[in-house]
C-alpha positions in Angstrom: 106.3 53.9 76.3 103.4 56.2 76.9 102.0 57.0 80.3 98.3 57.3 80.7 96.7 60.3 82.3 95.3 58.1 85.1 98.8 56.8 85.9 100.1 60.4 86.0 97.2 61.4 88.2 97.9 58.6 90.6 101.6 59.5 90.8 100.8 63.1 91.5 98.1 62.1 94.0 101.1 60.8 96.0 102.6 64.2 95.9 99.3 65.8 97.0 99.0 63.3 99.9 102.5 64.3 100.9 101.7 68.0 100.8 98.4 67.5 102.8 100.2 65.5 105.5 101.2 68.8 107.0 104.9 67.9 106.9 107.3 70.5 105.7 108.5 69.3 102.3 112.1 69.4 101.3 113.2 69.4 97.7 114.6 65.9 98.2 111.2 64.6 99.4 109.5 66.1 96.4 112.1 64.7 94.0 111.8 61.2 95.5 108.0 61.3 95.0 108.1 62.7 91.5 111.1 60.6 90.4 109.0 57.6 89.3 106.7 59.7 87.1 107.4 59.1 83.5 107.0 61.9 80.9 108.8 64.9 79.6 110.4 67.3 82.0 108.1 70.1 80.9 105.0 68.0 81.5 106.4 67.1 85.0 107.1 70.7 85.8 103.7 71.8 84.6 102.0 69.2 86.7 104.0 70.0 89.8 103.4 73.7 89.4 99.6 73.1 89.3 100.1 72.1 93.0 102.1 75.3 93.6 99.1 77.3 92.3 96.7 75.3 94.4 98.8 75.9 97.5 99.1 79.6 96.7 95.3 79.7 96.4 94.9 78.0 99.7 97.3 80.4 101.3 95.3 83.4 100.0 92.1 81.8 101.3 93.7 81.3 104.7 94.8 84.9 104.7 91.3 86.2 103.9 89.8 84.0 106.5 92.3 85.2 109.1 91.4 88.8 108.3 87.7 88.0 108.5 88.2 86.3 111.9 90.4 89.1 113.2 87.6 91.6 112.3 85.0 89.4 114.0 87.3 89.1 117.1 87.6 92.9 117.2 83.8 93.2 117.0 83.3 90.8 119.9 86.0 92.7 122.0 84.3 96.0 121.2 80.9 94.6 122.2 82.3 93.2 125.5 84.0 96.5 126.2 80.8 98.4 125.6 78.8 96.1 127.9 81.4 96.4 130.6 81.1 100.2 130.3 77.3 99.9 130.6 77.6 97.8 133.8 80.0 100.4 135.2 77.6 103.2 134.3 74.8 101.3 136.1 76.9 100.9 139.2 77.8 104.6 139.2 74.3 105.7 138.5 73.1 103.6 141.5 75.9 105.1 143.7 77.5 101.7 144.3 81.2 101.0 144.5 80.6 97.2 144.8 77.6 94.9 144.1 77.6 91.2 144.7 75.3 88.8 142.8 75.0 85.0 142.8 77.7 84.7 140.1 79.8 87.9 140.2 81.0 90.7 142.3 81.0 94.0 140.4 83.3 96.7 141.6 83.6 100.3 140.3 87.3 100.5 140.8 89.1 103.8 141.2 91.0 105.0 138.2 94.7 104.4 138.0 97.2 107.2 138.3 98.9 108.2 135.0 101.2 111.0 134.0 100.0 113.4 131.4 102.5 115.5 129.5 101.1 119.0 128.8 104.2 120.5 127.2 107.2 118.3 126.5 109.5 121.4 125.9 109.0 122.6 129.5 110.2 119.3 131.1 113.7 119.3 132.7 116.4 117.6 130.7 117.1 114.9 133.4 113.5 113.7 133.0 113.6 113.3 129.2 115.2 110.5 127.2 116.6 111.4 123.9 116.7 108.8 121.2 118.7 109.1 118.0 117.7 106.9 115.0 120.4 106.2 112.5 119.2 104.4 109.3 121.3 104.0 106.2 119.7 105.1 103.0 120.1 101.9 101.0 118.7 103.3 97.9 121.2 106.2 97.8 124.0 103.9 98.7 123.1 101.5 95.8 122.9 104.4 93.4 126.3 105.7 94.5 127.9 102.2 94.2 126.3 101.8 90.8 127.8 105.1 89.8 131.2 103.8 90.7 131.7 105.5 94.1 133.5 103.3 96.6 131.4 103.3 99.8 133.2 102.1 102.9 131.0 100.0 105.1 128.7 98.9 102.3 128.7 96.6 99.2 126.3 95.1 96.8 125.5 91.4 96.8 123.5 89.3 94.3 121.0 87.2 96.1 120.3 83.5 95.4 118.6 82.5 92.2 114.8 82.2 92.3 112.1 80.7 90.3 109.8 82.8 88.1 106.8 81.3 86.4 104.6 83.1 83.9 
C-alpha cells in the first residue's frame, strides 16, 4: 500500500503542531506521533529530520535576535546614562545640590567612598587575601593515559552515543 504525499504531510503536521505547542518533547511523544506514519524508515527519518533542521534554524534566528536586542538595550542604557550625566552637569553648573520640579527632585549626590590600591605589593599581609587556583590539565592527563601511564585520581570514560547527520 502506498501512502500519498498529502497523507504523509498531514501526519507530519501533527508532529509540527506538537513541536509548536511549546511542550518539551520526549522521545516517546515523538514516537507515538510518528508511529502511525507509513513508509520506509529512511523516509520517516528524513522527514523527521527536516523538522530538526527547521528547529535549528529557528534557534539561530532567536540567537541573532537576542544579540540584536542586547545591543539595542545597551544603546538605550548608554543614552540614559549620558542624559543623566548631562542633568548632573547642569545642576553642578548652576551650583545646585538639589532642584525640585513638578515631576522630579534632582539631587547632585556626594560621591561614595571607595578604596583605591596604588601599589598592591606595599600592602600588609593581613590585609591581602591569597587565592590559589588548582586546575587539572585534562589534555595532558588524557595524553598520559593514552600513552599507558596509570594516573591515580583520573580515568577516561566514553560518553553516550550521539546522532550525527550529514
